[in-house]
C-alpha positions in Angstrom: 111.0 145.8 -100.8 109.5 145.8 -97.3 106.2 147.4 -96.3 104.9 147.9 -92.9 101.2 148.8 -92.2 99.2 149.1 -88.9 95.6 148.5 -88.1 94.9 149.0 -84.4 97.0 146.6 -82.3 98.0 144.6 -85.5 100.9 145.5 -87.7 101.9 143.7 -90.9 105.4 143.5 -92.4 105.1 142.5 -96.1 108.3 141.2 -97.8 108.3 141.9 -101.5 111.6 141.3 -103.4 110.7 139.4 -106.6 110.8 136.6 -107.3 111.5 134.7 -104.1 112.6 137.3 -101.5 116.2 136.2 -101.7 118.2 137.8 -98.9 121.0 140.0 -99.8 122.6 142.9 -97.9 120.1 145.4 -99.3 117.2 143.1 -98.1 118.8 142.9 -94.6 119.0 146.7 -94.5 115.4 147.0 -95.6 114.2 144.4 -92.9 116.1 146.3 -90.3 114.4 149.5 -91.3 111.1 147.9 -91.2 111.8 146.5 -87.6 112.7 150.1 -86.6 109.2 151.2 -87.8 107.6 148.4 -85.8 109.5 149.4 -82.6 108.2 152.9 -83.0 104.5 151.6 -83.6 104.6 149.3 -80.6 101.8 147.0 -81.9 100.7 143.9 -79.9 101.0 141.6 -82.9 103.3 141.8 -86.0 102.3 139.6 -88.9 105.3 138.8 -91.0 104.4 137.5 -94.6 105.2 137.8 -98.3 103.4 138.8 -101.4 105.7 136.6 -103.6 105.2 132.8 -104.4 107.8 132.1 -101.6 107.8 133.2 -98.0 111.5 133.5 -98.4 114.0 131.3 -100.3 116.9 132.2 -98.2 120.3 133.6 -99.0 120.8 135.1 -102.5 123.0 132.4 -104.0 124.3 134.7 -106.6 125.8 136.8 -103.8 127.3 133.7 -102.1 128.8 132.5 -105.4 130.5 136.0 -105.7 132.0 135.6 -102.2 133.7 132.3 -103.3 135.7 134.1 -106.1 136.3 137.5 -104.4 139.8 137.9 -102.8 138.2 138.9 -99.5 135.2 136.6 -100.0 135.6 134.8 -96.6 135.5 138.0 -94.7 132.6 139.3 -96.6 130.7 136.0 -96.0 131.3 136.2 -92.3 130.1 139.8 -92.2 126.9 138.7 -94.1 126.2 135.9 -91.7 126.8 138.2 -88.8 124.4 140.7 -90.2 121.7 137.9 -90.4 122.4 137.1 -86.7 121.8 140.7 -85.8 118.7 141.0 -87.8 117.1 137.7 -86.5 118.1 138.4 -82.9 116.4 141.9 -83.3 113.3 140.2 -84.8 113.3 137.6 -81.9 113.7 140.3 -79.3 110.9 142.6 -80.4 108.5 143.7 -77.7 105.7 142.5 -79.9 104.2 139.0 -80.5 105.5 138.0 -84.0 103.5 135.7 -86.4 105.2 134.3 -89.4 102.8 133.4 -92.2 104.3 130.7 -94.5 102.7 130.1 -97.8 105.1 128.5 -100.2 108.7 127.8 -99.6 110.6 128.9 -96.5 114.1 127.4 -97.1 117.4 128.2 -95.6 117.6 131.7 -94.3 113.8 132.0 -95.0 113.0 129.3 -92.5 115.7 130.9 -90.1 113.7 134.1 -90.4 110.5 132.3 -89.5 112.2 130.5 -86.5 113.1 133.9 -85.1 109.4 134.7 -84.8 107.3 133.7 -81.7 104.4 132.1 -83.7 104.4 130.3 -87.1 101.5 129.1 -89.3 102.1 127.3 -92.6 99.8 126.4 -95.4 99.7 122.7 -96.3 101.4 123.5 -99.6 104.2 125.3 -97.8 107.8 123.8 -98.1 110.0 124.2 -95.1 113.6 123.1 -94.8 117.3 123.9 -94.1 118.9 122.4 -97.2 122.2 124.4 -97.1 124.3 121.1 -97.2 123.2 120.7 -100.8 125.4 123.6 -101.8 128.2 122.8 -99.3 127.0 125.4 -96.6 125.5 125.2 -93.2 122.3 126.9 -91.8 124.5 129.4 -90.0 122.0 132.2 -89.5 120.6 130.6 -86.3 119.1 127.6 -88.0 121.1 125.0 -86.1 120.4 126.6 -82.8 116.7 127.8 -83.0 115.4 124.6 -84.7 117.2 122.4 -82.2 115.9 124.3 -79.2 112.4 124.4 -80.6 112.1 120.7 -81.8 115.0 118.9 -80.2 118.1 117.5 -82.0 116.1 114.7 -83.6 114.0 116.9 -85.7 116.8 119.3 -86.4 119.1 116.5 -87.6 116.3 115.2 -89.8 116.1 118.5 -91.6 119.7 119.6 -91.5 121.6 116.3 -91.6 118.9 114.5 -93.5 118.4 117.4 -96.0 114.5 116.8 -95.7 112.1 119.4 -96.8 108.6 119.0 -95.2 105.2 120.4 -96.1 103.2 122.6 -93.8 101.1 119.8 -92.2 104.3 117.7 -91.4 105.9 120.9 -90.0 103.0 121.3 -87.6 103.3 117.7 -86.6 106.9 118.1 -85.8 106.5 121.4 -83.9 108.3 123.6 -86.4 105.0 125.7 -86.8 102.2 125.9 -84.3 99.4 125.8 -86.9 98.8 124.5 -90.4 95.9 125.3 -92.7 94.8 124.7 -96.3 95.9 127.6 -98.5 92.3 128.7 -99.1 91.8 129.0 -95.3 95.2 130.5 -94.4 94.2 134.2 -94.3 91.1 133.4 -92.3 93.1 131.6 -89.7 95.8 134.2 -89.6 93.2 136.8 -89.0 91.6 134.8 -86.1 95.0 134.3 -84.5 96.2 137.9 -84.9 92.9 139.3 -83.7 92.8 137.0 -80.6 96.3 137.8 -79.6 95.7 141.5 -80.2 93.0 141.3 -77.7 95.3 140.3 -74.9 97.3 142.6 -72.7 100.4 143.9 -74.5 102.2 144.5 -71.3 101.6 141.0 -70.1 102.5 139.4 -73.5 105.9 141.4 -73.7 106.6 140.3 -70.0 105.8 136.7 -70.7 107.9 136.7 -73.8 110.8 138.0 -71.7 110.2 135.2 -69.3 110.1 132.5 -72.0 113.3 133.9 -73.4 115.0 133.3 -70.1 114.7 129.5 -70.5 117.2 129.7 -73.4 119.9 131.5 -71.4 121.5 129.6 -68.6 122.8 132.8 -67.1 119.3 134.1 -66.5 117.1 132.7 -63.6 113.6 132.5 -65.3 111.9 132.1 -62.0 113.4 135.2 -60.7 112.2 137.0 -63.8 108.7 135.7 -63.1 108.8 137.4 -59.7 110.3 140.7 -61.2 107.8 141.2 -63.8 104.7 141.6 -61.7 106.4 144.4 -59.8 105.9 146.5 -63.0 102.7 145.0 -64.2 100.8 145.5 -60.9 101.6 149.2 -61.2 100.0 149.6 -64.7 96.5 151.0 -65.2 95.9 148.4 -68.0 96.3 145.4 -65.7 94.0 147.0 -63.0 91.3 147.7 -65.6 91.5 144.2 -67.0 91.0 142.6 -63.6 88.2 144.9 -62.8 86.6 144.2 -66.2 86.8 140.4 -65.5 84.8 140.8 -62.3 82.4 143.2 -63.9 81.7 140.6 -66.6 81.1 137.9 -64.0 78.6 140.2 -62.2 76.3 140.6 -65.1 
C-alpha cells in the first residue's frame, strides 16, 4: 500500500492503493508506518507521490457512508478525522523537507495530505480541490486551516465555499503549489528540485523549517527561535565544513 525507498539524501514514499488511493483507517495506518521508516532514515528530502492515476482522491466515501448508518457512526467519524489530524501533523513536523508530487486529482483529504508537505509541484493536468461540501461534509482534516494560512481566506473560500477545482497551472498561480510543469516534464523537474534541496545542509533545513513553523503558532516567538538555532548549528562539523568549502571555492 505504501512503499518507502531511499537513494542517498533523497527518500521516496510511493502511495499505491488502487484505484485512487482512497484514505481509510488501513491507509492511515500504512502511512504512519511509512513515516516511521522515514524518521529512522533521516533523509534530507522526502518525495511523496502516487503510482495510481490519482495523487489521492481523499476519504473513502464507502467508509463515510457506513458511518452514517452505524449506531456509533458519529463517534467513529470523529475518531477517523482525529487520526487524519495526527497523520498530517506528523507529516508536517517531519525533520525532513517534504515534496508532494501531484499528477492527477488531489481532492479533499488528498489535497489536505499535500498541504501538510513543505513543497508541492503539480502537473498541468492535475486537479486540486476541497469539494467536500458537494457531499455535505467539510474539509476537516486540516484543509480549512492549512489552505487559509497558505493562500489567505480569499483563495481558501474560492475552493471551499465556491467548490472550485483548479488545474496545476492555476494552483501554482494561486500559491497552492510552488511549481507546475507539463506532465511529460514533471519527473525531470521533481528530480531537479529534490537533487538541489538534497545538496543543502540538512541541519540548516530542519532548523529553518522549525523557524518557519513558529510563524503559525502565536505562542512561539519566531525571532527568539532564530537566535536559538545557531547555538546548535555553530557547534556542528557540517556547518564548519560548509563555510570552509565556500571560501575554498572562492580561492580557486
